[in-house]
C-alpha positions as CSV (number, residue, x, y, z in Angstrom):
1,M,0.0,0.0,0.2
2,S,1.3,3.6,-1.0
3,M,2.0,5.9,1.9
4,P,-1.0,8.2,2.9
5,G,-1.1,11.8,2.1
6,P,-3.5,14.3,0.3
7,S,-2.2,13.1,-3.1
8,L,-3.8,9.8,-2.6
9,L,-7.2,10.9,-3.1
10,P,-8.3,10.2,-6.6
11,S,-9.5,13.3,-8.5
12,P,-12.5,13.6,-8.4
13,T,-13.2,11.4,-5.4
14,L,-16.4,9.6,-5.7
15,C,-16.8,7.8,-2.1
16,L,-19.6,5.3,-1.4
17,V,-20.5,5.2,2.1
18,T,-22.1,2.0,3.0
19,D,-25.6,1.5,4.8
20,R,-27.1,-2.0,4.5
21,R,-30.3,-0.5,5.0
22,F,-30.4,0.1,1.4
23,S,-29.5,-3.3,0.5
24,Q,-32.8,-4.0,-1.3
25,G,-32.1,-7.8,-0.9
26,T,-28.7,-7.5,-2.3
27,S,-25.5,-8.6,-0.7
28,L,-23.5,-5.2,0.2
29,P,-20.2,-6.7,-1.5
30,I,-22.3,-7.1,-4.7
31,Q,-23.7,-3.5,-4.3
32,V,-20.2,-2.1,-3.8
33,E,-19.0,-4.2,-7.0
34,A,-21.4,-2.3,-9.1
35,A,-21.1,0.9,-7.7
36,L,-17.2,0.4,-8.3
37,A,-17.9,-0.5,-11.8
38,G,-19.9,2.5,-12.3
39,G,-17.0,4.9,-11.4
40,V,-16.7,5.0,-7.6
41,N,-13.0,5.0,-6.3
42,V,-13.4,5.3,-2.7
43,V,-15.6,2.9,-0.5
44,Q,-15.8,3.8,3.2
45,L,-17.4,0.8,5.3
46,R,-19.7,2.2,7.8
47,E,-21.7,-0.3,9.6
48,K,-21.7,0.9,13.2
49,D,-24.2,-1.7,14.4
50,L,-22.0,-4.8,13.7
51,A,-20.1,-6.6,16.4
52,A,-16.3,-6.6,15.7
53,G,-16.2,-10.0,14.4
54,E,-19.0,-9.7,11.7
55,L,-17.5,-6.0,10.9
56,L,-14.2,-7.7,10.3
57,A,-15.7,-10.6,8.1
58,L,-17.7,-7.9,6.0
59,A,-14.4,-5.6,5.7
60,E,-12.5,-8.5,4.5
61,A,-14.9,-9.2,1.9
62,I,-15.2,-5.4,0.8
63,R,-11.5,-5.1,0.8
64,D,-11.4,-8.0,-1.8
65,V,-13.9,-6.2,-4.1
66,T,-12.2,-2.7,-3.7
67,S,-8.6,-4.2,-4.3
68,K,-9.6,-5.8,-7.7
69,A,-11.1,-2.2,-8.7
70,H,-7.9,-0.5,-7.5
71,A,-10.1,1.6,-5.4
72,L,-9.4,3.2,-1.9
73,F,-10.8,1.5,1.4
74,L,-11.9,3.1,4.3
75,L,-13.1,2.0,7.7
76,N,-15.4,4.4,9.7
77,D,-14.1,5.0,13.0
78,R,-12.6,1.4,13.5
79,V,-8.7,1.7,13.5
80,D,-8.3,-1.8,14.7
81,V,-10.5,-3.4,11.9
82,A,-8.8,-1.1,9.2
83,L,-5.5,-2.3,10.3
84,A,-6.4,-5.9,10.4
85,V,-7.8,-5.8,6.9
86,A,-4.8,-3.3,5.3
87,A,-7.4,-0.7,4.5
88,D,-6.2,2.5,3.1
89,G,-7.7,4.5,5.9
90,V,-10.3,5.6,8.4
91,E,-12.9,8.3,8.3
92,L,-13.3,9.7,12.1
93,G,-16.8,10.9,13.0
94,E,-16.7,14.0,15.2
95,E,-16.9,12.0,18.4
96,A,-14.6,9.6,17.2
97,M,-10.8,9.2,18.8
98,P,-8.9,12.3,17.9
99,V,-6.5,12.5,14.8
100,Q,-3.2,12.5,16.9
101,A,-4.4,9.3,18.8
102,V,-5.2,7.6,15.5
103,R,-1.7,8.7,14.2
104,R,0.1,7.2,17.2
105,I,-1.8,3.8,16.8
106,A,-1.4,3.6,12.9
107,G,1.5,5.9,12.2
108,R,1.5,6.5,8.4
109,R,-0.1,3.4,7.5
110,L,-3.4,4.7,7.4
111,L,-5.0,7.6,5.6
112,I,-7.0,9.7,8.4
113,G,-10.2,11.6,7.4
114,R,-12.2,13.7,9.8
115,S,-16.0,14.2,9.4
116,V,-16.8,17.9,10.3
117,H,-19.5,20.2,10.3
118,S,-18.3,24.0,10.9
119,L,-15.3,25.9,10.0
120,D,-13.6,25.8,13.3
121,G,-13.9,21.9,13.0
122,A,-12.5,21.9,9.8
123,R,-9.5,24.1,11.3
124,E,-9.1,21.7,14.2
125,A,-8.9,18.8,12.2
126,E,-6.5,20.2,9.8
127,A,-4.3,21.3,12.7
128,Q,-4.5,17.8,14.4
129,G,-3.0,16.4,11.0
130,A,-6.0,14.7,9.1
131,D,-5.1,14.1,5.8
132,F,-8.5,15.3,4.4
133,L,-12.2,16.2,5.6
134,V,-15.8,15.0,5.0
135,V,-17.7,18.1,5.2
136,G,-21.5,18.2,5.7
137,T,-24.6,18.1,5.7
138,I,-24.8,20.1,2.9
139,F,-28.6,19.3,1.2
140,P,-31.6,17.5,2.9
141,T,-30.7,13.8,2.8
142,G,-32.9,10.8,3.4
143,S,-30.0,8.9,5.3
144,K,-30.2,11.3,7.8
145,P,-33.8,12.9,8.0
146,G,-34.1,16.0,10.0
147,A,-30.5,16.9,10.1
148,T,-29.5,20.3,10.1
149,T,-28.0,21.3,6.6
150,A,-24.9,23.7,6.3
151,G,-25.4,24.5,2.5
152,L,-22.8,25.4,-0.1
153,E,-21.6,28.3,2.0
154,L,-19.9,26.1,4.2
155,L,-18.0,24.5,1.6
156,A,-16.9,27.6,0.4
157,R,-15.4,28.9,3.6
158,V,-13.6,25.6,4.3
159,H,-12.2,25.8,0.9
160,S,-10.6,29.5,1.8
161,A,-9.5,28.3,5.4
162,V,-7.5,24.9,5.2
163,R,-5.1,23.6,2.5
164,I,-6.0,20.0,2.6
165,P,-8.5,18.3,0.4
166,F,-12.2,17.8,1.5
167,L,-15.2,15.8,0.5
168,A,-18.9,16.9,0.6
169,I,-21.6,15.0,2.0
170,G,-25.4,15.1,2.4
171,G,-27.9,14.8,-0.2
172,I,-25.7,15.2,-3.2
173,N,-26.5,13.9,-6.7
174,A,-26.2,14.3,-10.3
175,A,-28.1,17.3,-10.5
176,N,-26.6,19.3,-7.9
177,V,-22.9,18.1,-7.5
178,A,-21.8,20.9,-10.1
179,H,-22.3,23.4,-7.4
180,V,-20.4,21.4,-4.8
181,M,-17.4,21.0,-6.9
182,A,-17.5,24.6,-7.7
183,Q,-17.0,25.4,-4.1
184,G,-13.5,23.9,-4.2
185,A,-14.6,20.2,-3.2
186,A,-12.2,17.5,-4.1
187,G,-15.0,15.3,-4.4
188,V,-18.2,13.9,-2.8
189,A,-19.2,11.0,-0.4
190,V,-22.7,9.6,-0.8
191,I,-24.9,6.7,0.4
192,S,-28.6,6.9,-0.9
193,A,-27.8,8.4,-4.4
194,I,-26.2,5.1,-5.3
195,L,-27.5,2.6,-2.7
196,A,-31.3,3.5,-2.8
197,S,-31.0,3.3,-6.8
198,K,-32.1,0.0,-8.4
199,D,-28.9,0.1,-10.4
200,P,-26.1,1.3,-8.4
201,R,-23.7,1.0,-11.6
202,Q,-25.9,3.2,-13.2
203,A,-26.5,5.7,-10.4
204,A,-22.7,5.7,-9.9
205,R,-21.9,6.4,-13.6
206,E,-24.3,9.1,-14.0
207,L,-22.9,10.9,-10.8
208,K,-19.2,10.3,-11.8
209,E,-20.0,11.8,-15.3
210,A,-21.6,15.1,-13.9
211,M,-18.4,15.2,-11.2
212,V,-15.9,15.1,-14.1
213,A,-17.7,17.7,-16.3
214,A,-17.8,19.9,-13.3
215,A,-14.2,19.3,-12.6
216,L,-13.1,20.0,-15.9
217,R,-14.9,23.4,-16.0
218,E,-13.3,24.2,-12.7
219,G,-9.9,23.4,-14.3
220,L,-9.3,20.6,-12.0
221,P,-7.4,17.1,-12.9
222,A,-10.1,14.6,-13.8
223,R,-10.1,11.0,-14.6
């Protein structure tokens, strides 16, 4: 595995965050495989209700799928499981361990992301040594009904205040992703935009195509 760092994120980043509630009778690895075929290039395993043994088994299956697709694989919060399956990184929620603590455990073996919901949170995460941020909730989303939304203004403020790359999350789809990319985001993280679709591969393809077009308009590298 390559040494983690900001340049490790693909451009633009389309990150699928897992949620088995959208399984629609299909196993999660199969859904992930379809999404990867459609253009997803980062997968974050986020199944907080699973016991450690179950999560490890699922992580091993997803790691196998992402490795074949040459995509990055992240674990939500669980540094131990991430290290056990040789994941590429972890995505830390705001209530998870501090970035410095994770770095002491993992060294440079893991890319470390931090979810933030404010400008102060973004600045703090960068100061602690996070490699990237996930900023939200941007738009209303079915994954978190009733969540307070930050809107595009927060993305613009984060872009002007931090140097590390950030992804936007929350209610993002092919119709609004161009507005997100215009605010300086390196990409997006989505759940229902792909997993709630009857065709995750096609949903991912449409979103990725819209992202690439937006990135090119902004003069950003896209592949």
